[in-house]
N, C-alpha and C positions, 0 to 999 in steps of 0.2 A: 448265606445269611448267618451271622454270628449268633451266639447264644443270647446276647443282650437284645438284639433286634427281634429275635423270635419271641422272647418273653414279652416285649412291648406290644407286639402284634397280638399275642394271645390275650394279654390284659385288655387291649382295646376291643377285641371281639367279645370277650366275656362281659365287659362293661356295656357294650351295645346290646347284647342279649338280655342283660338285666334291665336295661332301659325299656326294651320292647315288652318284657314281661310286666314291668310296672305300669306301662301305658295300657296294656291289655287289661290288667287288673282294675285300673281306674275306670276304663271304658265299661267293663262288665258291671262294676258297682253303680255307675251312672245309669246304665240301662235298667238295672234292677230298681233303682230309685224312681225313674220315670215310669216304669211299669206299675209300681206301687201307687204312685200319684194318679195315674190313669184309672186304676181300679178304684181308688178312693173316690174320685170324681164320679165314677159310674154308680157307686153304691151309696154315696152320701149326698145330702142336700146342703143348702146354704146354712150358715151358722144360726143358732137360735138367738133371738133378741134377748138381752139380759132381762131377767124378771124386774118389772117396774115396782120395786119395793119402796114403801114409805117408812122412813126411819125417824124416830123421835129424837129430840135434842140430846138426850142422855144415852141413846143407843149407839152401838158401834155399827157402822155400815157393813153390809154383807160383802164378802170378797167378790172381786170381779171374776167373771167366768166366761170361757169360750168353749163352744161345743158344736160340732157339725152332727146333725142327726141323720138317721137313715133316710134315703131318698123317699119322697112322698110325704114328709112331715113338714108342716108349716112352720115358719120362723117366729110367728107371734103367739105368745102364750096367754092363758087366762088363769087367774088365781083360783085354786081349788076352794070350794065352799068351806068356810070355817078356818081357813089358814091364810096367813100373810106371807108364808115362805115357800109354799109348794105351788108350782105352776104346771099347767098341762098344755102341751102343744099337740094339736090334733092332726090327724091324717088329712091331707088335701089332694092326694093323688092315688094312683094304683100302687098299693104296697101291702105286704103282709103285716107291717107295723101299723097299729091303730092309733098310736100316739106315744109321746114321750113325757114323762114327769121330770121336773127339775126343781131342786131346792138347794139353796146356798145359805151359809151362816158362818159368822165369826164366832168360834167357840170361846166363851169366856164364862168364868164362874163355875161353881160346883155342879157336877152332873150335866154339863153343857152338851157333851156328846150323846148321852142317853136321851136327853130331851129332844135333841135334833133327830136322832134315830126314831124315837117314838112318834114324832110329828109326821114323818113319812110313812112308817110301817102301819100306823093305825088305820090307814085307808084301805088296807088289803086284808084278805083272809088267806088261810093256809100258808102262812109265811114260814119258810124253812131256810136255814143257812146252808150255803154250799161249801163243802169241805175243800181244802186246798187254797192256793193263792193264785191270783192273777200275776202276770208278769212273765209267764212262760210263752213261747211262740204260739200264735202269731202276735200277741200283745206283749210288748216289752216296755214297762214303765218303771224305772228305778227312782223317779222323782215323786211318785205318789204312792200312798198306801191304800189298797183297795180291800173292801169286804163285799161279799156277794151273797144275795138271797134270791129265792124264787117265791112267787106269790100268785094269788088270783085276785082279779079286780072285779068290782060290780059291773054288770052290763050297762052300757050307755045306749039308750034308744034301741034301734034295731040291729046294732052291731053284733057280730058273733061272739061266742065265749072267748076269753083271752087268758093268756099267761103273761106274767110280768117278771122280767129279769131286772133285779135291783142291784145297783152298785154304789157303795158308799166310799168316797175318796176323801183323804185328808192330806194337807200339806201345811205343817205348822198348826196355826189356829184356824186356818181356812178349811172349810168343810163343804162338800157338795154331795148330793144324792141324785142319781140318775136312774129312772125306771123306764125300761123299754116294754111297752105293752104290745103284745104280738097275738095274732089270731092263733087260737089254741091248736088248730090243725096244722099250722105252719111252724110251730115253735121249735121243732126238731130239725128244720131245714138247715143244711150247711150254709146256705146263702144268708140266712138270718144271723147265725153265729158270726160269720165273717163281717157282716155289716155292723154288728154290735162291737166287735173287737176294733174295727177301723174307726168307728165313732168314738169309742173311749180313747183311742190313740190320739185323737185331736183335742182331748180335754185339756184346757189350760185353767188352772185354779189359782186365783190370787195374782197380784201383780208382783213382778213384771211378767210372769209366765203367761197370763191370759193375753196381755198386750202383744207379747212376742208371737203367740200363736195366731192372733188376728192379723198382725203385720205380715207374717209368712203367707197366710191365706190370700191376702190382698195382692202381694207380689206375684204369687203363682197365677192368680186370675189375670193380672195385667200381662204377664208373659204369654199366657195362653191366648189372650185377646190379640196381642201383637203378632203372634205366630199365625193365627187364622187370617189376619189382615194382609199378610204378605202374598 
């Protein structure tokens, strides 16, 4: 075998090896994606119905929002007393989460962000900001700016004492506030933290982001339904 043929054979073998490595890399990445989606479906429930806000003629409509809550939270919300922008989605099944608060607003005018923050925070006691930023593993969101607080909420009926994890997100003029109300004795559970992170990872704020998140969720459900039917 001359030198030229030997070189061609070596290059072919090297190319084949690189092809196998790339295939394996893609397969591993796909397996990780499927595993994440399976875990997401295990920990999260169906998307929250958008808050049924009434908007005056001169008011700017709130941004569209998409969010999957932790499993056990109902998809229908009720307006909190004295507020037209804060809604509460109560627990419907066995879950350490007692409910989820959701508020959305289009920030316009002077002090709009502060007014929005106050409308949510005034419902809680012992409000404390959490130092640091979200966006580190396991939650990676470069498209939204988050601020985080912890708080305590008034007891509702015979429910146990609770702790609330509050997250304020903005994207341009679109703002959302999400509060996860958790049984106080379960607030430090790793599963609770994981469910919150995965829930926030589904957040779509404003269009087209919210519509894209909704479309992706519907496509995944359709594929899962087709797979089960085979």
